N, C-alpha and C positions, 0 to 999 in steps of 0.2 A: 600425273603421279598419284598413285593412290596413298594418301596420307594415313590411312587407317592402319597400315602395316608399319608406318615409320616408327622407329624407336625414340625419335625426338619428340618431347612433349610440347604440344601446341599450347600457346598462351590461352588462358580462359577468356572468352569474350564476355564482357559485362557491360551491357548497355542500360542506360537509365530508362525507367518506365516513361518518364516525362522528359522532353527535350530540354538539356541543360541541367537536368536534376541529378540526384545522387544515384550512382549505379547500384545495382542490387549487390549484396554481399556475395563473394565467391562461394562455391560449394563447400570448400573446406572450412572457410571461416564460419559459414552459417551452421555447419555441422558441429564445430566447436562451441559456438555460442549456444546452440540448442542443447547440446549434451551437458555443459557445465551448468547452464540455467536450470535445467531440470534436476541437477543434484543439489541445488541450494536449499538450505534448511533455515527455517525461521529461528530466531533467538528470543526466547521468552522475556518479555518485558522490553524488548528492543525492536521497534517497528522500523528503524531507518537502516538497518544492517542485517545482512544474512550471514550464515555460517556455511562452511564447506569442509567436508572431511578431507583429511590430509591425502587420502588415496586418490581423491579426484582434483587435487590442487593443479592448476594449469602449469604446464611446463614453460620453459623459457620460449620456446617456439610459439606456443599457443598464446602466451601473453603478448608477443610480438604481433601476432595476428589480430588480437583484439585491440591493441593500441593502434595499429594501422588502420583498422576498420573505424575506430572512434575518431581518429584524425581526419579520415575521409568524410565521415558524417559531419564533422564540425566545419569542415571547408565548404561543404554543400549547404549548410545552414547559415553561412555568413550573411550579415544584414545587407539588404539591397542599398544602392546609391539613390540619391534623390533624383537624379536625372531619370533613371528608369521609372520611378514612381510617376513623376510628372508626365512622361511619355505615354504610359499606359492609361492614366487616368484621362489624359487629353484625348486618346483614341476612343475611349468608351463615351465620354461626354460629347464628342463630335459625332459619333455613330448612332448613339441612342438618344431617346427623348429624355429631356431633363427640365427640371423646373426653372423658370426664369429667375435670376438672381442678379442683384446689383453688383457693382464693382468690388465694394468692400465685402459682401457676403461670399463672392467668388473667391476672393483672396483667402478669406477665413476657411472656406471649404477646402481649398488646395492645402492649406496648412494641416487641417484635420486628417486628410488623406496621408500626407507625409508622416504625421505623428503616429498614426495608427499602423501604417504598413512598413515603416522603416525597420521593424523588428523581424521581418520576414525576408527569406532569400529572393533575389531577383527572378529566378526561375519559377518560383511559386506565384509571384505577382504576375508574371507574363502569362502562365497557364490560367490563373484565375481569370485574368482579363480575356483570354481566348474563350473560356467556357461561357462567360457572360455574352460574348459577341455571337458565338455560334448557338446559343440557346440551351446549352447543357446546364446552365445555372441562371438564376434570376427569373424574371417574369417575361423575358424576350422582348420587352418593349423599352422600360425605362432603364437609364444607367444606374449601376449599383451604387449604394452608399459605401462609405468606408467600412462600416460594420459588416455589410454583406461581403465585401471583398475579403475582410479579415477572416471571416468564417471559412471561406473556401480555402484560403492559404492554410488555415489551421488543420483542415482535413488533408490537404496535400502532404504536409510534413509530419502528420501524426505517427505514421508507421516508422519514419526515421527516429523520431523522438523516443518511441517505444523501444526500438532496437538499441538506441544509445543507453537508455536506462537499464536494459538487460546486461549490457556490457559493463556498465558502471557497477551494477550489483555484483558481478562476478569478480571484477578487479578489487573491490572494496570488501569482499567477504573475509570474515574471520576464520582462519584455518585451524582446525582442531584435530587432535589425534585420538583414534579410538583406543580404549584401555586394552592392555594386554591381557593374556590369560592370568598372569600372576597378579596383576592389578584388580582384576575382577575377583579372583580367589581371596585377596586381602580385604576387599570391601565386603564380601560374603562372610568372611571369618569375624570382622568387626561387627557386623549387623547381628550375627548370632550370639556374640558375646554381649551386645546390648540387650537383646531380647532375654537371655538368661539372667542378667544382672537385674533387669526390671521384674522378672518373675520372682526371684528371691527376695526383692525388696517388698513385693506385694505380699508374699507368704509371711515375711517377718512382721508386717503391719497387721495382718489378720491375726497372727499368733498372740500380739500384744493386746489386741482387742479382746480376744477370747480369754486372756488370763486376768482380766480385771476381776476384782471381788464381786460376788454375787450380790452383796448388799448395795454396792455402788450402782450396779446395773438396775437393781430393783428400785432404788430411789429415783433414778432417772425416769424410769417407766412410770412410777407413781406420779411424779411431777407432771409428766407429759399428759397422763389421764386427767389429772386435776385441771390442767389448762384447758384441755378440751371440753370438760364438763362446764367450767366457767364461761367458756365462749358460747356453749349451747344455751345455757340459762340467760346469758345477756341478750342472745339473739331471740329467744322466745319472749322475753319481757318486751324488747323493742317492737316485736310483732303484735303483741297483745296491746300495747299502747297504740299502735296505728290502727288496729281494728276497733278499739274503743272510740277513737277520734272520728273514725268514718261513720260509726252508729250515731254519735251525737250529731254529726253534720246532717245525716238523714232525718233524724228525729226533729231537728229544728226546721 
């Protein structure tokens, strides 16, 4: 049967890039996330939250898609159980070269692996183990440390964490409405009134200054000239004293 002509919509096949991992987002969900995230705007002074114009506010259907995708990511990022960690570490240490350790040191090393890797999903730990075994990670000889395993796990889940952060930014965005034509006209009117009022106040201040008695203005100017002359005389006297002291020092 030729399904290309069938009016019945076939379910979208979404397979994880890594066995057991998180499937890729559906085409519609990915398009919604991309469109809404591209319309986010920064809020001055607030680096933890974004703004979204009301015209781009996600619909109820779009919110449902975003919430479903976030839940899917959260389920895929669930922490691994201790049994999985022990199994994968045991496979690595039995298949690759390791430094000889005493019984107590071996117990502490196992606890370190559990402590470090328990925050990552089981599929990421299994995939990281496989990459060390087949040579895609590590030095192809020695078993990895807990830090090396954690580094590979972080790379494996980085895209999922970034996608989850984008979804959270959209769902937590502050919705604002663009001003209407009447509101913009009112703002313009008030701005023009402020400019005119400021100009009138400046003109009145200049007029008061120009109306002062000429004797008062003359007295102020004479006082300013006298102050400048006194400063000049004092500066010349100080300079003459310094020159005389220098001459005496040279003569002696």
